[in-house]
N, C-alpha and C positions, 0 to 999 in steps of 0.2 A: 642456527637455529635463530633465525629471526622471527620477527611478528609482526601481521600489518593486520591493524585494526580498522576494518572499511566503515565509512561513516551509517549515520541512518539510527545507529540503535547503540546507546550507551552502555557501558560497562559496569556494573554494580559494584560499589563500596564494598571492603573487605574490612569489617570491625576486627572478627578475630578473637573472641573470649568464648568461654564455657560458662555457663553461669548456673547456679543453683535457682529452684527456686524461692522467691522471698519470704525470708522469716520477720517481714514488716519493719525490718530495720535494713533493706537496702537487699538485696540480692549478690551473692556472695559470688567471687569473680574464682573461680576453681582450675582454670587454664588461660593462657594467654599465648596467641602463635607469635613467635618474634619479628616475621615480616609484616605484620597486621598496622592498623590505623591505632589499636589500643594499644600495642607497644611504643608506637611511634611517639604516644601522646602521654604516655608513662604509667598506665592503666598495667596493675601488679596482682600476681595470684594472693587471693585474701584481701585484698579489697572489697568494700560493700557498693555495688554500684547503685545511688541513690536516687539519680535525674540526670536527664538528658535536655540537651536543647540549653539555648541564653537564655537571657531574662532575667526577669525578678523570678520569677516560678518555674524551672526546669519541670520538664514531666518527670513524673516520678515513675520508677522504673519497678514494677513489681516479678519481673520474671524475664524470660528470654525472648516471650512474645511481644513484650513494652519496647523492647531494645531493637528488635526484628524490624517492629513498625517504623521508628525513626531511622533506623540505617537504610531503610527500604526507599525514603523520601530524600536521601541523600544522592548525590552524585562526584565520581572524584575529583579533588580540587574542594569539594566542600569546607568551608569552616565545620568543626564537631567541637563539641562542649560536652562534657559529664561532670556531674558531679560525683566522688566517692567519699566516702568513708574511711578512715586508715588510721588504725589505732582509736583516740579517743576522740580525732577531731576530724573535719571535712575539708576537704581539697576542690576546686576548681580546676579541671585539666582541660586545655585547647590548644588545636592542631588541625591539619589538614589530612581531610577522608583520602585512604590510598583504595587505589581499585583491588580487585580480586587477581590474583596473579594466575599467568599465562601458563598453560600446557607448552612443553618446549620439547621436541622429537630432534635428536641427533640426525643431522642430515638434512632436514626441511624447513619451511617456513609455515609457521601456524597464521593461518588466516582466519579473522574473527568477522564474520558476513551474516547477514540475515535473511530468513523469507519470510513473507506476509506483509498486510499491508499496515498501516499505524495505528497502534493501539493492540495489533496480536501479532507483532512481531517476535519472530522466534529468533533464537541464536543460532549460526551454524557454526561449527569448527571446522576449518577444511585445510587440510596439511599438503603443503607440496613439495616436492624433492627437488632436490639440488638437480640442475643439469638443464641443456633446452629442450627441446622435442614432447611431445603429449606422452602424458604417464597411464597406465593401467590405476583402476581406482576403487578401493571398497568402501561401501555406505554401510556404518553399522548401525544396526536399530536396538534397541535396548529394550528390557521387559515390561511388564503391566503395573510396577511400582512408580511414583512420582520421584524415585532420587534422580539425584543431577546425571548429565552424560559427561560432564567434563571431571578431570580428576586433578588439578594443579597441585593438590596438598599431599596427595599420597603419591607418591611413583608406584609399589608397589602394588597398588590394587590390581587383580588380573585383568579387567577389562583396559585401562592404563597400558599394562605389559602387553596386551597383544596386539595394540593400535602401533605402540612404539615399534613392536616387530613389522608391523607390516610398512611401518614407515622405512625403517632402516633398510628392507628388501626393495625398494624404490618404488614403492605403491603411495599415492594418492589416499589418503583419508577423509573420511564426513560422517558428522554426525549433526543432528538435527535436535536443539535442546526442546523440553516438553513445555508445553503454554505452562507460564506463571511460575517456570522453574530458570533457577539463577538471573541470567539478564532477559529472557523470554518475558515479555508481555503477555496480556491475554486474559482469561480466566483461569481461576488455580487450577492447577494439574488435576485433580480429586475431582473436579467440577465440572471439566472438560469433556466433551463426546468423542465415540471411536473415532466419528467419521470426520471430526476437526484433524485428531492426531495423525489419521490417515493422510488426511488433504497437505499438513507439514511436512510429512513423509515425503509425498509425491514432490511436493515444492523441491525439497532438497535435493531429490534425484535429478531432478530439472536443471535446477543451479548448478550441480555437477555436469551435467551432457554440457551445458554451455562453457563451462570453465575453460579459455584456450589451451590451458599445459594438460586437459586431461584427454585421454584416447577413448570415446565416447563408444568405440566398437569394444571397448575389455573393462568394463565395469561389471563388480559384482555386488550383491548383497548380502548382508551377512546379519541374521538376525537372532537375537537370543528370547526366548519364550514369549511373551505377546509379539516380541518385535519377530518373531520367528513365523507368527500368524500375516504382520502386514508385509512380509519381504513376497511371498507367492502373490500376494494381490499385488501388488507392485508391478511384479514382472508379468504377470499376465496379461496387464493390461500396454505393456511397452518392453520388448526383448531386453535382456540385459545379458551376459557370458556367462555368468555365475550365480547361482543362490546358493545360499550355506546357512545351516539352521543349528541350535543348540538351544537342547530343553522347550522342544514344543510340539503342539500335537495339530493334527488336522482335524481334531473333531471339533462339533460346535462347541463356544465356550461353555454352556450350560452343564453338558457333559462332563468334559475334560476336569472343570471348576469342583464337580461334585466328588469326581471320582480322586482328584487329589486331595481333598477336606478329607476323605474319607481314612487315604491312606494315613495323611498326616496327626489327624487324632489315633489313629492305632498306634503311630509310632510316638506319640507322647503318651499313652498309655491312658489316654482319657475313656471317658466312658461314653458308648455310643447311643445312649437313651434316647436322645433328643435327634439324632442322624435325619431319620426319617421324617419329622415334620420340618426339620430347616430345608430338606431336600424338597419337599414338597410347597414350602413358603416360596423358594427360590424358584421352581419350575412357575407357579404362579406371578412372579414379579418380572422373571425375565423372559420367559415365554409367552405368558398370556399380557404382559404389560401391565399389570394390576399395579394399584399404589397397595402400600401393605395395609390401610384401612378397608381396601376394596379385599384386599385377600381373606383378611381377616374377619370380615362380615360373613363372607363365603364359605369358612372354614374355620369357624372359630377357636377350635380346639389347638390352632397355629397360631396364637397370641402371644403366650408366654415364650417363643421361640424368636419374635422381632426383636429385641437387643442383641440378642445373641447375635443374631444374623445379620442385622442393620447397626452397626455402632456410627452412630453419628448420622444416619440415613443412608451411609452407603454401605456396598457391597464391595467384601473384600478392598473396601478405601477408594473405593472409585463410584461415579454416580451410576444410577440404574440407567441411565442414559447411556451412557459407556457400553456399559455390560448389556443391555439387550442389542443394539448396534452390532458390536462385537457377535455375540451370540447369531445373528442373521448374515454375518459376512459367507459369501460361499467360498470358504478356504480348501474342501477339497475339490471343487469345480476351478481355483486358481490352479492347485497344484497339476491337473489334469494338463490346462490348455496350455502352460509357460513351455518354453525352449531354450532349454541352460541348462548347463553342466552344475549338477546338483550334489551338494555334500550334506549328508544329516549327521551331525557329532551327536552321539550319545554319552553321556555320564554315567555310569556303574552304579552312583550312590546319588540318583537324581532321584527326589522324592516329589516333584511337583510333575515331572513325566518321565513317564518310565520305558521301557525299551521297546514295548510293544506299539507304543506310538509312533517313534521314531520309525518302527518296520513300518506300518500303515503308510508314511509318508512315502516311503521307499518306494513300496507297492505300487502307490496311486502313481508317480511317475513313471516307473518300469512296464508297469503292465497296461495302466490308461493311460499314459502321458507321452512324452518324448522318449524315455527310455533310457535317461540319461543320469540315474540316481544310483547314490550308494551309501552304506551304511561306514561312519567311523566311529570305532568304539575307544573312549577313553578311560581304561582302567582307574577305580578308586578317586574318580573326579566328583562332584557334588554338582546340584545346582548354579550354585554363585562362582564356581571356577578356581575353587580350592581342592585339596587330597583329603583324604578322610579315610580310617582303617574301613568304614563299615557307613550304611543305610544311617543305622541310629546315629552315627556319630555326626554324620554332615546335617542330620535334622537337627540334633542339639548344640551345634556350634556350628551353622553354617558358612562363616567367614573366618574360622581359624583353621590352620594347615599350610600346608605348604603350596607356591601358586607354581612349581614345577608341573604342569600337568601336561605337557606335551601337546595343547593346542596349539600354541604357535606353530609349531614344525608342522604339525596337522593339517590348519589352514594353507599355510604355504606353497605344500606339495600339493593339494586341492588346487591354488589359486595358478600355479604355475602352469598346471597341466589344460585347467578353463581358458587362461590366455595365451597357450602358446600358438 
């Protein structure tokens, strides 16, 4: 379970606390990870974090964002100084910044590399099985959210379990961290474009192809949610052996997002009164490329739903540039053009993308494309790869449930056939 950290992109610092928002008497520490910088320098649960940095006047900490900015300026090995309130007194704590822990898969070396130029370098996680020769490989692409693609602190996360299952089976695995997430440089993920995200995935695939221990004729792509939209776009550009998707759609983004919103509002028992106005405004923003001001000037009756549709100026947490570019992507055409062994995994309790969308991908490949697609059903599974008794339960608590979903076995069966 060796680790190889390749030069060029620094590892971020792991401070390792959970903070409450400040009550004007410091931000209270709610939790401390035992392997963190905070634990090493003596921060304890119940402390009030008052300031960070050395000097006469340390920077005041008003909450998690202040601490995040300070830690983001550090590199492993730097001196860390914090001031805490403990009991009735104040203490200065000082020590050395520790790096984020690195995942370790049994029987594999974890290689941390990067793609992209300085200033826009994106972290790559590449696992290499022990043993000589060239190995088949799977590239995993995650979905719409800006959550990290590495899971060193929670080995029971479903995606981590899936990656470990592939590594145990003797496969190389690869992920590209999104822009501005984790170690990656560049703009914040929420402000990045879809074309830039696609370019990062494309560069990751090329890195995988060039690795001297990878069998470039036996590479598979596995995409979750929006990652399942990126996968066919990549495979249509340059052949791969196999493409697998989970919880995705071949429909244009505006259409599948609107259908998913309606479905989730119903599951939440929310009013549908503003749904029509939200869908009309979204179409003007995404399809017509209008700004919110332009759209409401044309349709003044849509103004009341702008804050609801665009909190913080973003649609579903991503930039309008991202959603417009994704909506224009020819995903249906990509499915028709690719030549690969395709497995479309459908989760019974997926409230984001439903069975008809999975079947649509299978039909595109089998009736209009290479003819090598199949649907794989996952009973009781939700969009985030936990099991649930119902769609309602999956929506209410998407990350609560068993991780024994059967997807590891199902994906390995697909990969064995594709790589044979």
